[in-house]
C-alpha positions in Angstrom: -0.9 8.4 12.9 -1.6 11.3 15.3 1.5 10.7 17.5 3.7 10.6 14.5 2.4 13.9 13.2 3.0 15.5 16.7 6.6 14.2 16.7 7.2 15.8 13.2 5.7 19.1 14.2 7.8 19.3 17.4 11.0 18.8 15.2 9.8 21.3 12.5 12.5 23.9 13.1 15.3 21.4 12.7 13.7 19.8 9.6 13.3 23.2 7.9 16.9 24.0 8.6 18.3 21.0 6.8 15.8 21.1 3.9 16.5 24.8 3.3 20.3 24.4 3.7 20.7 21.5 1.2 18.1 22.9 -1.3 19.5 26.4 -1.6 23.3 26.3 -0.9 24.1 24.1 -3.9 23.6 25.4 -7.4 24.5 24.0 -10.8 27.2 25.7 -12.7 29.1 24.6 -15.8 32.8 24.0 -16.3 35.1 26.0 -18.5 38.2 24.4 -20.3 41.0 23.5 -18.0 43.8 24.4 -20.4 45.8 26.7 -18.2 44.2 29.8 -19.5 42.0 32.2 -17.5 38.4 31.8 -18.5 35.5 34.0 -17.4 31.9 33.0 -17.3 28.9 35.0 -18.5 25.5 33.3 -18.8 26.3 29.8 -20.1 29.4 30.8 -22.0 33.2 30.9 -21.1 35.5 33.7 -22.4 39.3 34.1 -22.5 40.7 37.5 -23.1 44.1 37.1 -24.8 46.7 39.1 -22.9 49.6 40.6 -24.8 52.8 42.0 -23.3 52.1 44.8 -20.8 54.6 47.2 -22.4 53.1 47.1 -25.9 49.9 46.2 -27.6 50.2 43.4 -30.2 48.4 43.4 -33.5 46.8 40.2 -34.8 45.5 39.3 -38.2 42.2 37.7 -38.6 43.8 34.3 -39.3 46.1 34.7 -36.4 43.2 35.5 -34.1 41.5 32.3 -35.3 44.7 30.3 -34.6 44.9 31.7 -31.0 41.4 30.4 -30.4 42.0 27.1 -32.2 39.5 24.6 -30.8 37.2 27.3 -29.6 35.4 30.2 -31.3 36.2 33.9 -31.8 33.9 36.2 -29.8 30.3 36.2 -30.8 27.7 38.7 -29.5 24.2 37.5 -29.2 22.6 40.4 -27.1 23.2 43.8 -25.5 24.0 42.2 -22.1 26.9 40.2 -23.7 28.1 43.3 -25.5 28.2 45.2 -22.2 30.0 42.4 -20.5 32.8 42.6 -23.0 33.3 46.4 -22.8 33.0 46.4 -19.0 35.8 43.8 -18.6 38.1 44.9 -21.5 39.7 47.8 -19.4 41.0 45.2 -17.0 43.0 43.6 -19.8 43.9 46.4 -22.2 44.6 50.1 -21.8 42.7 52.5 -24.0 40.5 51.6 -26.9 41.2 48.2 -28.5 39.5 46.8 -31.5 38.4 43.2 -30.9 37.9 40.6 -33.7 34.4 39.2 -33.9 33.9 35.7 -35.2 31.8 36.9 -38.1 32.1 36.4 -41.9 30.2 37.3 -45.0 28.2 34.3 -46.3 28.1 34.4 -50.1 25.2 31.9 -50.1 22.8 34.1 -48.1 24.5 37.5 -48.9 24.5 38.2 -45.2 27.0 38.3 -42.3 27.0 35.1 -40.3 28.7 33.8 -37.2 31.3 31.0 -37.6 29.0 28.5 -35.9 26.4 29.2 -38.6 24.0 31.1 -36.4 22.4 34.1 -38.0 23.3 37.6 -36.7 20.3 38.6 -34.6 21.9 41.4 -32.6 24.1 44.2 -34.0 25.7 47.4 -32.6 27.1 49.1 -35.7 28.8 52.5 -35.9 26.9 54.8 -38.1 29.7 54.9 -40.7 30.8 51.3 -40.3 30.1 50.1 -43.8 33.2 50.8 -45.9 32.3 51.0 -49.6 35.8 49.9 -50.7 35.6 46.5 -49.0 34.6 43.5 -51.0 31.9 41.4 -49.4 34.1 38.3 -49.1 36.8 40.5 -47.5 34.5 42.0 -44.9 35.1 41.1 -41.3 33.9 42.9 -38.1 35.7 44.4 -35.1 34.3 45.7 -31.8 35.6 48.9 -30.2 36.3 47.9 -26.6 35.4 51.4 -25.1 32.2 52.1 -27.0 31.0 48.6 -27.8 30.3 49.7 -31.4 31.0 47.5 -34.3 32.9 48.4 -37.5 33.5 46.6 -40.8 37.2 45.9 -41.4 39.2 44.0 -43.9 39.8 40.3 -43.1 43.0 40.3 -45.2 44.7 43.6 -44.6 43.7 44.9 -41.1 45.4 44.0 -37.9 43.4 44.4 -34.7 44.7 44.4 -31.1 42.1 42.4 -29.2 41.3 38.7 -29.3 38.6 37.0 -27.2 38.0 33.3 -27.4 34.6 31.9 -26.5 33.1 28.5 -25.8 30.0 27.0 -24.2 30.3 25.8 -20.7 30.5 22.0 -20.4 27.2 21.2 -18.7 27.6 17.4 -19.1 30.4 17.4 -16.5 28.9 20.2 -14.4 29.7 20.2 -10.7 27.9 21.6 -7.8 29.7 24.7 -6.6 28.8 26.9 -3.7 28.3 30.6 -4.3 29.6 33.1 -1.8 26.6 35.4 -2.1 24.2 32.4 -2.0 25.9 31.0 1.1 25.4 34.4 2.9 21.7 34.4 1.8 21.3 30.8 3.2 22.8 31.9 6.5 20.5 34.9 6.8 17.5 32.7 5.8 18.4 30.1 8.3 18.7 32.7 11.1 15.4 34.2 10.2 13.6 30.8 10.1 15.2 29.7 13.4 14.0 32.9 15.0 10.4 32.4 13.7 10.6 28.8 14.8 11.5 29.8 18.4 8.5 32.2 18.4 6.1 29.6 17.2 7.5 27.1 19.7 7.0 29.6 22.6 3.4 30.2 21.5 2.8 26.5 21.2 4.1 25.9 24.7 2.0 28.7 26.1 -1.2 27.3 24.7 -0.3 23.8 25.7 0.7 24.4 29.4 -1.3 27.4 30.3 -0.8 31.2 30.5 2.9 30.9 30.8 5.5 28.4 29.6 6.9 28.5 33.2 4.0 26.3 34.1 6.0 23.4 32.7 8.7 24.1 35.3 6.3 24.7 38.3 8.0 24.6 41.7 6.9 21.8 43.9 7.9 22.0 47.6 9.5 19.0 49.4 7.1 16.4 50.8 5.6 17.4 54.2 3.9 15.3 56.8 0.3 16.3 57.3 -0.5 18.0 60.7 -2.9 15.2 61.6 -0.2 12.7 61.2 2.1 14.7 63.4 -0.6 14.9 66.2 -1.0 11.1 66.1 2.7 10.6 66.5 2.8 13.0 69.5 -0.1 11.3 71.2 1.4 7.9 70.7 4.7 9.0 72.2 2.9 10.5 75.3 0.9 7.3 75.8 4.0 5.1 75.7 5.7 7.4 78.3 2.9 7.0 80.9 3.9 4.3 83.5 
């Protein structure tokens, strides 16, 4: 088993290269719907910001917003990071402050606001004066201000908001391995670093194996020379043969 271990150690730099490359370069990412719309990913979710005409901002009722996202969900916000993602990307879609419909409704059974997929509301970011006293509970919906990220109670029946964001989970069942640009750059830097360390280790190994310098392995050997004693014998033999 000792010779096999030596062969593996001598190929250690090459083995590390391929193991690191294939282990790090490929990462699992989910798939967003391929329905012709532009979907953005954040976490394990996909988001589509509905674009209106550039020369004017459209207004959408709550029912119309749900129709635009038919088959998917209206925007739900589960944490502060997701809330920040929405307000950071909104200026790339809409100019100025836009109120975005949230997929939230008042549940009469629990007397609390709920998300449409029946998840409880664990994170909120209300305006201080967001609760309008003239709204009936069953007529209460919520809109998010795209510039501040604050939430406000609005009427599901009467109000028209300008922003619609559809949301859905990434399809992890048909996930594909996709290379990441940043990850690929890190892989290249890691490989260069490992190859450099490997060269140093190899040099040290050769130095200890062959002597004080690795040049010993390439020691110069002069061409074969006839010994002086042999030359003397040949000369004496020639002189003897020449004597009559």
